[in-house]
N, C-alpha and C positions, 0 to 999 in steps of 0.2 A: 168160283169157289170162294168161301169166306176165308178170313185170315188163318183160321186153324188148319184148313186145307188137309192134304194127305201127307203123311210123314215122308221125308226124303228117304230114298232107298238105294242100295247098292245097284249099280248097273244102269241107272237112269242116264239118259242122254240129254244134255242141255244145249240148246241152240244148234243141234246137229253136230256139235263139236266135242263137248267135254263129257266123257263117261265117268260117272262117279264110282270111285273105288272103295273107299272106306272112310268112316268117321275118325278124324284125328284129334278133335278137341271140341270142348264146349265151354262157353263163357256165360256170363249172366244173361245175355239176351241174344246170343248168336252161337252157331255151331259151324265148324270148319271141316270140310271133306277134302280128301285128295282126289284128283281127277286126272284122266289121261286124254290128250288130244287124239281122237280116232284117226285123224289125217296124218299127223306127223309123229305120234308117239310121245310128244312132249308132255311134261307134267305141270300141274298147277294146283293151287289151293282155291277152293270155292267156299265162300263165307255166306251162310244163310242166316236170316233172322230165325230165332227159335220161337215157334208158336206154342210150345208145350210147357212154358215155365209157370210155376205156381204163382209168381208175382203177377203175371198177366191174367191167369184164370180167376184170381180172387177179385178182379176189378169189376165194377158194374159196367153196363154197356157204354155209357157215356165216357167213363174213365178209360175203358179199353180202346174206344175210338180215338181219344186224344193221345193215348200212349202209342198206338200203332202209327199214327201220323208222325209223332216225334221220332219213332224208331226208323221209319222209312226216310225221313229227312236226314237222320244221322247217317244212314247208308249212302244217300246221295252225296252228302258232304264228304264222307270218307273216300268215295270214288273220285271226287274232284281233287281232293288233296293228294291222293296217291298218284293221280295222273300228272300232277304238277311237280311232285318231288322226285327228282331223279338222283339217286344216290345208292351205292352198293349196300349201304346199311339200312335201306328202306325198301320194302318189297316192291318189285316192279308190277305195275297195274296192267292187266290184260284186257279187261272189259267188265261189263255188267249186264244183267238181264232180269227176267222175272219168270218164276216157275209157278204156275197156277196161282198167280197173285202174290207169290212170296219172292221178294227181291233177293238177288244174290250178287256178289262181287267175285271176279276171277282175278287172281294175282299170283305172283311167284310163289312156288312151294319151297319153303325152307326145310330141308331134310336134316333135322337135328333135334335138339331138345331145348327147353326153356332155360334161361339162366337160373331160375329158381331150382329146377331139377338138377342142373349142373352143380350148383353150390351144395345142395343136399348130398350129392355124391362125392364131391371133390374138395370142399372147403376144409381147412384154410388153404388158399392158393399161394404159390410163390409170388413175390412182389411183381416180377416182370409179367407173369401170366395175368394177374389181376389188372395191371396197367394196360395190357394188350386189349382186354375187354373194354376198359374205361375209354381208351383212345377211340375205339371204333364207335362206341355209343355217343361219345361227345361229338365226334365228327358228324354223325347222322343228326344229332340234336341241333348242331350249329346250322346244318342245311335247312332244317325245318324253321329255325328261328330267323333265318335271313328273310323268309317269306313275308312277314313274320307270322308263324303259326305256333300255337301253344298246344302241346300234346295232351296235357292234363291228366294222364294216367300212367306215368312212367313208374315201372316196378319190375322186379325180376321175372315175373310171369309174362311180361310184355316185351321181353328181349329174348330173341332166339339165337342159339349158336348153331350154325350149319355144320355139316360133316367136315367141311374144309376149315372150320374155325372162325368163320366170319360172323360177327355179331350183327344182328338185324333188329331194328326197332319196329315193332308191329303194333296193331290195333290203334288206328287213328279215329276210332268211332266217336269219341267225344272231343276230338281236337277242335280248336277254334282259332280263326284268324284274329290276330291281336286288334282289339278295338272294335271288332264286329259285334253288332247287336243281333245275336241269333238266339231265338227262343226255342223251346221244345227240345233241348238237349236231353233232359231227363225230367222226371216228375217233380212237381213243385214240392219243396221241403226236403228233397234228398240232396246230399252233398256229393259233389263230383270227386273223382279220385278214389284211391283204395286205402283202406285203413293201414296206418303205419308208414305211409308214403305221402300223405297229404301235407302241403305247406300250410302254415298258420292261416294265410289268407283264404285258402280253400276251406279250411275248417270253419272259418268265420263267414263263408259264403261271399267273399269280396271278389272284385274283378281280377281275373288271373292275368299274369304277364309272363314273358319268357323266363323271368326269374322264379316263377312258380315251378316250372319244370326243373330248374336248377336245384331247388330244395329237394324235390323227389329224387333227382339224380344223386344228390348228396347222400340221401338215405341208402340208395342202391350201392354207391361207392363205399360207404361205411361198411356195409355188409360184405361187399366184394373184397375189401382189403383186410377185414378183421374176422369175418365169419359170424359177426353179431350185428344186430340192428342197433341204431343209436338209442332207441327207447323201446322198452318191453313192458307190457302191462296185461293183466288178465281180462280187463273189461275195456270196452270202447271209449267210455267217457274219461277214464283215467289216462288212457293212451293219448287221447286228444289233448288233455290238459298238459301232459308232458311235452307234447310238440308245441303247445302254445307258450309254456312258461319255463320249462326246464332246459338247462344247458347240457349238451352231450359231453361225455368224457372224450378226451383226445383219443383218436384211433390207436395211437402207439401204446396206450395203456392196455389194449386188448391183444395186440399182436406185436411180437418182436420184429424189428427190421423195418418198421414204418418210419420213413425219414421225416424230419421236421417240416419240410416244405409240403409234404402230403397232409400232415396234421393240420397245418395252417389252411390249406386249400379246402379240405373237406369241412372243417369247422366254419369257414366262411360260407360255403355252400349251404350250410344248415343255419345260417343267421336268421333270426326271427323277422328282421326287416328285409323286404325284397331288395331295397337299394344297397344293402351291404353285401349282397351275394355277387360273385363273379359271373361273367357270361360264359357261354359254352366254349368260345374260342380260347379264353384264358385257361379254362380247365383243360381243354385239349392240349395246349402247349405244355402244361405241367405234367400231365399224364404221359405225353409223348417222350419226355425226357427220361422216363422210367421204363419205357416199353422196350422189348427186345429188338435187335437189329439183325440185318442179313448176316447169316453165317453163325449166329449164336446157337449153342446147343439146345436140344429139345428139353423141356422140363422133366425133372425126375422127382417123384415117379411120373410115369407117362400120363398125360391127360387125353381123354377122348370125350368130345372133340378137343382139339388143341388150339386155343385162341392165339397162341404165339405163331402158329404156322404161316399166316399171311404176312408176318413181319420177317420171319427167318428165311422164307423162301425167296429166291431171286426172281421168281416168276410173278410176284405180286408186289404192289407198292405199299409201304407201311403207312402212308397217309391216305391211301384209298384202297383198303383191303378188298381183294377180289378183282381188282382191275389190273391189267398188264402194266408193269412199270416201264417207263420210257427208257430206251436204250441210251446209255451215257454217251455213245458216239453219234447219236442222231441229233441234229439241230433243226430248228424251225426253218421251213422254206419260206423266204419272204414273199414269193409270188403266190403261194398257197394262202398265206395270211392276208395278202392284199385281196385275193378273190373272196375270202371269207368276210372281209370288211365290206366289200361291195354287196355280197349277198345279205349281210345283216342290215346294211343301209336300206336295201330294197324292202326288207321286211318292215323296217321302221317307217318308211315312206307310205307303205300300205297299211300302217297302223296294225300290224299283225306280227309282233316279234315272236319268233319261234326258235327252230333248231339252230339257225346260223347265229343268232344272238346268244343263245345258250352256249354254243361251242366257243364263240369269241370270248365270252365272259370267263370260261374255264381256262382259256389260253392266256388271259391278260397277265397274271402273275409271272408266267413263264416267259412271255414276251419281254417284260421288264427285266427279268433275271438274265436273259440271254443277250439282250440288245441294249441294256442300260436305260437311262432316262432322257437322253438328249436326242435320240433319233426321232424325227417327226412321226414315223409310223407307230411308235409306241404310244404316244399321246392319242393318235387316231384310234388305235385299238381300244384304249380305255374310254375314250369319249363315246364311241359308237356303242360299246358294250354297256356303259353306264346309261345312255339314253334308252337302249333297248330294254334293260332290266327295269328302269323306271316306268316305262310304258306298260310293261308286263306286270307291274305291281310287286316286283321283287325288291322291296324298298331297302332292306338291309344291304344286299349285295351292291345295289346301285349307289348307295351312300358311300360305301368304302371306295368305290371307283372314283366318284366325284371328289372325295377327299384327296386321292392321289393327284387328280387333275388340278386341284386347288393348291397343291403343295409342290413336291419335287418334280412332277411331270408337267408343271405349268411351263408354257413356251416363252422363255426369255424374260426380259425386264421392261419392255416397251409398253406403251399405252394399250396396245391390243392385248398384250399378255395380262396386264392388270385387269382389263375387262373380262377376259376369259376366265381368270381365276375367280373373279367376283361371281360370275354366272355359275361356276362349278360349286362355289360355297353355297349359293342360293339353292341350287338343285339338291345338294346334300342335305341342307336344312329342310327342304320340301319333303324329301324322302323320310327324314326322321320324324316328321309330323305323325307318321303311322305309328311311331313308338310313344306318342304323346309329348314330344319335346317342343311345345309351343313357345315357351319363353325363349329358348335358344334360337328358334326361328325368328322371333321378333328382333332379337339382338343382331342377327345376321342381316336382316332387312335394313335396320337402321344404319349399320356400318356400310352396307353397299350403297344405300341412297346417298350417304355422305360422300363416299368415294366417287359416285357418278357425277357429283357437282364439280369435280376437279378434272373431268375428262371432256374431250370434244363431244359435240352434240350427238353424233351418230353412235359413238360408243356408249355415251350416257343413256341414250334411248334403249340400247340393247339391254343394259342393266335394269333400267326402270321397268321395262316390259316384264322381265322375269320377276322383279320385285312385286309387281302388281298381281301376277299369277299366284305367287306364294302367299301374298296377303289375302287374296280371296279364299285360298285353301284354309288359312289360319282362321279367318272370320267364320267360315262354314263350320269348322270344328269347334270353335268357341260357342257358336249358336246351337250346334247339334253334335255332341261327341261321337255319334254314330254316322255322321255324314260321309258319304263316299263308300261305305261298306256294302 
């Protein structure tokens, strides 16, 4: 059947598993249905391409073919991204399929409402309630940026609040791996993102970075904390011009009770130059200082859903809303950590880093917090986790672990320790090449080659071998910015 196919209907059964229940939303090129697993009764959201949009129907046959190819590619990429991003603030991916030639994705159903609808109903929010939303979105965004992946369409419509108050970042349909040369995201001549939330570089159709998402997130936070957007205009061109040239008012001028540090953060998020904006982790830490804590009273008047609930409830963790908080009396079991290291090492040997590497990386900060920096097992955890994340392409997370190994987790002060720290520095620089930090990598290579000249031959060779690997990566990227994507 051709692309237009037969309309999706209530009661249809997909892949013998998912029974469609009702249409719950439509976007520009997709529609989302709720579905039930006929075997278990579990619920899911099913996202289909929309074959009935006026934008598609007005295209000539060649344009339609090109656009449908682009849309199908967008669906495939979204499936891949969701399968790789594991975070309570990002929908869990269940699977994908095709219905009469129409592709669909199956993912976690968020039973709630969009942040846009929530703000229409509840704004202005108390400071701690707004911070509770901001913390959760910043945490999810940081998870995507570690990959590194740029969402490119962050706005209140693409943030859901579940019935339990968990904020979930949705719609990775036009997301893009940083530095990847991927065509056919949208038709030529159309600007990605949504009006009123586009960063200046998006408006100018320049290459996005993770700081592009930070600008959009700054627009969302401005609205979240003040009830107003940073810029308002009646027409698209005037609004774009304001985002390109005008400076927003301080949020505190719109709403009483906005502290100076929040003013400073949000205005930096809205900086015209991407280099002047903070990253998601810095934003997360500032918002977290304003978020509610366990035992705090519920907001008054009552909010439904209540984004403070995951923070006030002892059953969930304020840093990972929706996940069980660790029992303060429970400590890590050294034998279990050792077994996990062995399992992760095996995955690395097989060149297939997977669950064990992911679990070890999640445990790494806790291992250091509980056991300090001098126990050899701590460095072992960080080293294996860093190597696994690097091989898996999770460059941001790997770089942070390598930084720890090059710093306070480095083993002692002897020649072996000096070589180990140099290798960690090189690997961190290699990972940051994914963020375009070529000059910094060249400086690290030069430093480490100089250092290798002062060490015994065997240790020097260990350093120079890694220098050679990183140099090859640098040369490839200089020759072709899209190499390796």
